[in-house]
Kinemage of the C-alpha trace (Angstrom):
@kinemage 1
@onewidth
@group {chain A} dominant
@subgroup {mainchain}
@vectorlist {calphas} color= white
{ca met a 1} P -11.287 -24.777 -33.155
{ca pro a 2} L -8.133 -26.552 -33.876
{ca gly a 3} L -5.365 -24.521 -32.807
{ca glu a 4} L -6.901 -22.125 -30.913
{ca val a 5} L -5.341 -20.628 -27.921
{ca val a 6} L -6.797 -20.581 -24.761
{ca pro a 7} L -4.898 -18.358 -21.788
{ca pro a 8} L -5.429 -19.734 -18.485
{ca pro a 9} L -8.164 -17.383 -16.182
{ca ala a 10} L -6.779 -14.754 -14.393
{ca thr a 11} L -5.536 -16.047 -10.640
{ca tyr a 12} L -4.748 -12.396 -9.303
{ca val a 13} L -7.495 -11.210 -7.059
{ca pro a 14} L -7.764 -7.072 -6.498
{ca pro a 15} L -6.804 -6.346 -2.866
{ca asn a 16} L -9.074 -5.108 0.010
{ca pro a 17} L -9.517 -1.633 -1.236
{ca thr a 18} L -8.823 -0.210 1.820
{ca ile a 19} L -5.682 2.136 2.503
{ca leu a 20} L -4.815 2.124 6.254
{ca ile a 21} L -3.419 5.365 7.312
{ca val a 22} L -1.250 6.082 10.541
{ca glu a 23} L -1.126 9.720 11.272
{ca asp a 24} L -0.952 11.434 14.869
{ca asp a 25} L -2.026 14.628 13.692
{ca ala a 26} L -5.783 14.662 13.386
{ca asp a 27} L -6.128 17.546 10.591
{ca ile a 28} L -3.926 15.922 8.229
{ca gly a 29} L -5.462 12.426 8.729
{ca asn a 30} L -8.697 13.700 8.283
{ca phe a 31} L -7.366 16.105 5.127
{ca leu a 32} L -5.744 12.233 3.751
{ca gln a 33} L -9.003 10.683 4.452
{ca gln a 34} L -11.572 13.047 2.718
{ca leu a 35} L -9.057 13.147 -0.126
{ca ile a 36} L -8.256 9.715 -0.895
{ca glu a 37} L -12.265 8.486 -0.636
{ca glu a 38} L -12.769 11.670 -2.867
{ca glu a 39} L -10.776 11.325 -5.609
{ca thr a 40} L -9.789 7.664 -5.781
{ca pro a 41} L -11.878 4.445 -5.834
{ca tyr a 42} L -10.640 3.420 -2.428
{ca his a 43} L -11.618 3.255 1.284
{ca thr a 44} L -9.626 4.569 4.101
{ca val a 45} L -9.035 4.078 8.151
{ca val a 46} L -7.113 6.393 9.855
{ca ile a 47} L -5.386 5.315 12.610
{ca asp a 48} L -3.322 7.751 15.204
{ca his a 49} L -1.205 5.297 16.968
{ca gly a 50} L 1.096 3.204 16.002
{ca gln a 51} L 0.612 0.830 18.822
{ca arg a 52} L -3.100 0.935 17.907
{ca ala a 53} L -2.523 0.618 14.130
{ca leu a 54} L -0.143 -2.925 15.049
{ca glu a 55} L -3.025 -4.078 16.606
{ca gln a 56} L -5.834 -3.557 14.172
{ca ala a 57} L -3.909 -3.677 10.727
{ca pro a 58} L -4.376 -7.710 10.748
{ca ala a 59} L -7.822 -7.196 10.607
{ca ile a 60} L -8.083 -4.380 8.223
{ca gln a 61} L -6.041 -5.951 5.615
{ca pro a 62} L -5.227 -2.718 4.083
{ca cys a 63} L -4.333 -2.756 0.449
{ca leu a 64} L -1.784 -0.046 1.532
{ca leu a 65} L -0.017 1.542 4.484
{ca leu a 66} L 0.271 5.137 4.300
{ca leu a 67} L 2.397 5.534 7.131
{ca asp a 68} L 3.508 9.007 9.256
{ca tyr a 69} L 7.131 8.878 10.396
{ca arg a 70} L 7.209 10.505 13.754
{ca leu a 71} L 4.626 8.382 15.580
{ca pro a 72} L 4.000 8.594 18.918
{ca gly a 73} L 5.926 5.691 21.097
{ca ile a 74} L 6.774 4.050 17.593
{ca asn a 75} L 8.229 5.438 14.421
{ca gly a 76} L 7.016 4.522 11.178
{ca val a 77} L 9.915 2.276 10.116
{ca glu a 78} L 9.690 0.264 13.250
{ca leu a 79} L 5.609 0.321 12.682
{ca tyr a 80} L 6.499 -1.032 8.801
{ca asp a 81} L 8.879 -3.543 9.726
{ca arg a 82} L 6.478 -5.017 12.595
{ca leu a 83} L 3.694 -5.406 10.558
{ca gln a 84} L 6.026 -6.774 7.838
{ca his a 85} L 5.668 -10.057 10.952
{ca val a 86} L 2.110 -10.025 10.531
{ca lys a 87} L 1.290 -13.073 7.229
{ca glu a 88} L -1.930 -11.054 5.900
{ca leu a 89} L 0.702 -7.481 5.655
{ca gln a 90} L 3.732 -8.878 3.986
{ca asn a 91} L 4.642 -6.978 1.270
{ca val a 92} L 1.806 -4.647 1.352
{ca pro a 93} L 3.734 -1.392 -0.335
{ca ala a 94} L 4.013 1.385 2.374
{ca ile a 95} L 4.487 4.714 1.592
{ca met a 96} L 6.175 7.489 4.426
{ca met a 97} L 5.161 10.699 5.139
{ca ser a 98} L 6.984 13.395 7.265
{ca ala a 99} L 9.116 16.476 6.589
{ca thr a 100} L 11.999 14.899 7.101
{ca leu a 101} L 12.701 11.066 6.197
{ca pro a 102} L 15.165 8.470 6.918
{ca val a 103} L 16.010 8.401 3.003
{ca gln a 104} L 18.319 5.203 3.096
{ca glu a 105} L 16.429 3.164 5.432
{ca leu a 106} L 13.380 3.863 3.387
{ca glu a 107} L 14.841 2.996 0.189
{ca lys a 108} L 16.629 -0.282 1.674
{ca arg a 109} L 12.631 -1.554 2.339
{ca gly a 110} L 11.268 -0.080 -0.523
{ca ile a 111} L 9.004 2.223 0.528
{ca tyr a 112} L 8.004 5.437 -1.181
{ca gln a 113} L 8.339 8.520 0.139
{ca leu a 114} L 5.974 11.779 0.297
{ca arg a 115} L 7.235 15.345 1.863
{ca lys a 116} L 5.472 17.060 3.985
{ca pro a 117} L 3.984 19.255 3.393
{ca met a 118} L 2.091 17.377 0.746
{ca asp a 119} L 0.642 18.663 -2.586
{ca ile a 120} L -2.466 17.290 -3.343
{ca gly a 121} L -1.486 15.864 -6.746
{ca asn a 122} L 1.619 14.344 -5.455
{ca val a 123} L -0.294 12.218 -2.657
{ca ile a 124} L -3.254 11.112 -5.253
{ca arg a 125} L 0.099 10.652 -7.874
{ca met a 126} L 1.962 8.390 -5.338
{ca ile a 127} L -0.911 6.293 -3.798
{ca thr a 128} L -1.810 5.329 -7.574
{ca his a 129} L 2.146 4.206 -8.532
{ca ala a 130} L 2.695 2.839 -5.486
{ca leu a 131} L -0.568 0.453 -5.870
{ca ala a 132} L 0.024 -0.268 -9.715
{ca ser a 133} L 3.779 -1.130 -9.013
{ca tyr a 134} L 1.790 -3.657 -6.388
{ca glu a 135} L -0.397 -4.908 -8.778
{ca glu a 136} L 2.459 -5.288 -11.792
{ca glu a 137} L 4.423 -7.321 -9.490
{ca gln a 138} L 1.700 -9.508 -8.737
{ca leu a 139} L 0.710 -10.144 -11.986
{ca ser a 140} L 4.049 -10.354 -13.202
{ca pro a 141} L 5.187 -14.115 -12.282
{ca leu a 142} L 1.592 -15.243 -13.906
{ca thr a 143} L 2.499 -13.380 -17.084
{ca thr a 144} L 6.480 -14.852 -17.440
{ca gln a 145} L 5.714 -18.370 -16.386
{ca arg a 146} L 2.051 -18.133 -17.539
{ca glu a 147} L 1.453 -21.627 -20.295
{ca tyr a 148} L -1.286 -21.298 -22.861
{ca lys a 149} L -3.354 -24.380 -23.372
{ca his a 150} L -4.224 -25.623 -27.223
{ca val a 151} L -7.465 -26.475 -27.902
{ca ser a 152} L -7.551 -29.168 -30.601
């Protein structure tokens, strides 16, 4: 049909629906895993040590990092920084959890903050917000640079 506008096909591919939880307290890790898997469409992998997370995260390719700040051997910010050097994990959104957080360091890196003790609703809202913001950022260049083809 003359003058019909046909948008280009969507090029955004949803990320792997897996959230990586790095938490050394088994009770908190289990709580978060159960909460996320029951209340969201996401799967989870719980790792209890920062070094193991560095080794396993590239194979997991999570869509979100949920990191405890106080981990044995390496803190959550150091873990995040090191994961950013892994090509498959660059720009993956992250949420840092702790009773006390280095707010300026997190803000500088664009890491979301979640204070412990955690409210169930806040956990789900923060995950939803972080993932929605990330998806919007991924789609944003497509919508601003998109050219439509005119079918004649």
